[in-house]
C-alpha positions as CSV (number, residue, x, y, z in Angstrom):
1,E,-39.5,38.2,-141.2
2,R,-36.7,36.2,-139.5
3,G,-37.7,32.6,-138.9
4,Y,-40.3,32.5,-141.7
5,T,-40.7,29.0,-143.0
6,D,-42.6,27.6,-146.0
7,L,-43.5,24.0,-146.5
8,Y,-45.0,22.5,-149.6
9,E,-45.1,19.3,-151.7
10,K,-44.3,19.2,-155.4
11,E,-43.3,16.7,-158.1
12,Y,-39.9,16.7,-159.6
13,I,-38.6,14.9,-162.7
14,R,-35.5,12.7,-162.5
15,K,-32.9,12.6,-165.3
16,D,-34.5,9.4,-166.5
17,G,-37.9,11.1,-166.9
18,T,-39.6,9.5,-163.9
19,I,-41.7,11.8,-161.7
20,F,-41.3,11.6,-157.9
21,P,-42.9,13.6,-155.1
22,I,-40.8,15.9,-152.9
23,E,-41.4,18.0,-149.8
24,N,-39.7,21.4,-149.9
25,Q,-39.1,23.4,-146.8
26,A,-37.5,26.9,-146.9
27,Y,-36.4,29.0,-143.9
28,L,-35.5,32.7,-143.8
29,L,-32.6,32.7,-141.4
30,N,-32.3,36.5,-141.1
31,N,-33.9,39.7,-142.3
32,P,-31.2,42.2,-142.9
33,D,-32.0,45.7,-144.1
34,N,-30.6,44.8,-147.5
35,I,-32.6,42.0,-149.0
36,D,-29.6,41.1,-151.2
37,D,-27.9,39.8,-148.0
38,A,-30.8,37.6,-146.9
39,I,-29.9,34.0,-146.0
40,I,-32.4,31.4,-147.0
41,A,-31.9,27.7,-146.1
42,G,-33.9,25.0,-147.9
43,F,-34.5,21.3,-147.6
44,V,-35.8,19.1,-150.3
45,R,-36.9,15.6,-149.3
46,D,-37.9,12.7,-151.6
47,I,-41.2,11.6,-150.1
48,S,-41.8,8.7,-152.5
49,Q,-41.8,6.1,-149.7
50,R,-44.2,8.1,-147.5
51,K,-46.6,8.6,-150.5
52,S,-46.4,4.9,-151.3
53,D,-47.1,4.0,-147.6
54,E,-50.1,6.4,-147.6
55,A,-51.5,4.9,-150.8
56,A,-51.1,1.4,-149.3
57,R,-52.9,2.4,-146.1
58,H,-55.7,4.0,-148.1
59,E,-56.1,0.8,-150.1
60,I,-56.2,-1.3,-146.9
61,E,-58.8,1.1,-145.5
62,Q,-60.9,0.9,-148.6
63,R,-60.9,-2.9,-148.5
64,F,-61.8,-2.9,-144.8
65,R,-64.7,-0.6,-145.6
66,Q,-65.9,-2.6,-148.6
67,V,-66.2,-5.7,-146.3
68,T,-67.6,-4.1,-143.1
69,E,-70.0,-1.8,-144.9
70,N,-71.5,-4.5,-147.1
71,I,-71.9,-7.4,-144.6
72,N,-75.2,-8.0,-143.0
73,E,-73.7,-8.3,-139.5
74,V,-72.8,-5.6,-137.1
75,F,-69.0,-5.1,-137.0
76,W,-67.4,-2.7,-134.5
77,L,-64.1,-1.7,-133.0
78,G,-63.9,-0.2,-129.6
79,S,-61.6,0.5,-126.6
80,P,-60.8,-2.3,-124.2
81,D,-62.8,-0.6,-121.5
82,W,-65.9,-0.4,-123.8
83,Q,-66.0,3.4,-123.3
84,E,-65.1,4.4,-126.9
85,I,-66.2,3.3,-130.3
86,Y,-63.7,3.7,-133.1
87,Y,-65.8,2.1,-135.8
88,I,-69.4,0.8,-136.2
89,S,-70.7,-0.7,-139.4
90,P,-73.9,0.6,-141.0
91,A,-75.6,-2.8,-140.2
92,Y,-76.0,-1.4,-136.7
93,E,-78.7,1.0,-137.9
94,D,-80.7,-1.9,-139.3
95,K,-80.2,-4.3,-136.4
96,W,-80.6,-1.9,-133.5
97,G,-82.8,0.7,-135.2
98,R,-80.5,3.4,-134.0
99,T,-78.0,5.6,-135.7
100,T,-74.3,4.8,-135.8
101,Q,-73.7,8.4,-134.7
102,S,-75.7,7.8,-131.5
103,L,-73.2,5.0,-130.6
104,Y,-70.2,7.2,-131.4
105,D,-71.7,9.9,-129.2
106,N,-72.5,7.4,-126.4
107,P,-70.6,4.1,-126.7
108,V,-72.7,2.3,-124.2
109,S,-76.0,3.4,-125.6
110,W,-76.5,0.0,-127.3
111,M,-77.2,-1.3,-123.8
112,E,-80.3,0.8,-123.7
113,A,-81.9,-1.5,-126.3
114,V,-81.1,-4.7,-124.4
115,Y,-84.3,-6.4,-123.3
116,P,-84.8,-5.7,-119.5
117,D,-84.7,-9.4,-118.5
118,D,-81.4,-9.9,-120.4
119,K,-79.5,-6.8,-119.2
120,E,-77.9,-8.6,-116.2
121,L,-76.6,-11.4,-118.4
122,V,-75.1,-9.0,-120.8
123,E,-73.5,-6.9,-118.0
124,E,-72.0,-10.1,-116.5
125,D,-70.6,-11.1,-119.9
126,I,-68.9,-7.6,-120.2
127,V,-67.4,-7.9,-116.7
128,R,-66.3,-11.5,-117.6
129,S,-64.6,-10.1,-120.7
130,Q,-62.7,-7.5,-118.7
131,D,-61.6,-10.2,-116.2
132,N,-60.4,-12.4,-119.1
133,M,-58.8,-9.9,-121.3
134,G,-56.9,-11.5,-124.1
135,E,-59.5,-14.2,-124.7
136,N,-62.4,-14.3,-127.2
137,I,-65.6,-13.3,-125.7
138,V,-68.8,-15.3,-126.5
139,F,-71.8,-13.5,-125.2
140,R,-74.9,-15.5,-124.2
141,D,-77.6,-14.8,-126.8
142,F,-79.7,-11.8,-125.7
143,R,-82.6,-9.8,-127.0
144,I,-82.9,-6.2,-127.9
145,V,-85.9,-4.0,-128.4
146,K,-85.8,-1.7,-131.4
147,P,-87.4,1.8,-131.1
148,N,-90.4,0.5,-133.1
149,G,-91.0,-2.2,-130.5
150,E,-89.6,-5.1,-132.5
151,I,-87.7,-7.7,-130.4
152,R,-84.6,-9.2,-132.0
153,W,-82.3,-11.9,-130.8
154,I,-78.6,-11.1,-130.9
155,K,-75.7,-13.6,-131.0
156,A,-72.5,-11.6,-130.2
157,R,-68.8,-12.3,-130.0
158,A,-65.9,-10.0,-129.3
159,Y,-62.2,-10.4,-130.0
160,P,-59.3,-8.7,-128.5
161,I,-56.9,-7.0,-130.9
162,K,-53.3,-6.9,-129.6
163,T,-50.3,-4.7,-130.4
164,S,-47.0,-6.3,-131.4
165,E,-46.1,-6.0,-127.7
166,G,-49.1,-8.2,-126.7
167,E,-51.1,-5.3,-125.2
168,I,-54.8,-5.2,-126.0
169,S,-55.4,-2.1,-128.0
170,R,-59.0,-2.7,-129.2
171,I,-61.9,-5.0,-129.0
172,A,-63.7,-6.1,-132.2
């Protein structure tokens, strides 16, 4: 069929015997009645750099997870408007007594656990953080109530993460 394309990755061997990854893409440019007259165009790209970059990213992600998933503190990454959670460490489940999935599903659900007398302070600190974007946010200590009724004091800080252009892309 005219316009058919196929894309796949494969490893090739250089003359010196080293193996390198390639991406091969082939296009059927026409579909004449006589298959012997078919025109096929193909492109082969060396994707060594892309594969190397992917492996480096994977290694960085693994190191990040080794740290964040083994520390006793809650570590999170979220949107600057506090409406989306990109990552929450497993320690959240121990400290808050709620699942990490519940926070992914409802990024502000952590506020449901804030002790009623402390909610206003926490809300003020969040508003202050949005007014002072770009600065580290030190929350006043507050209490949470776990589902089992246990009350726990929380010391929280948040840090803006900026892009190379200086825009705040995340809060940690």
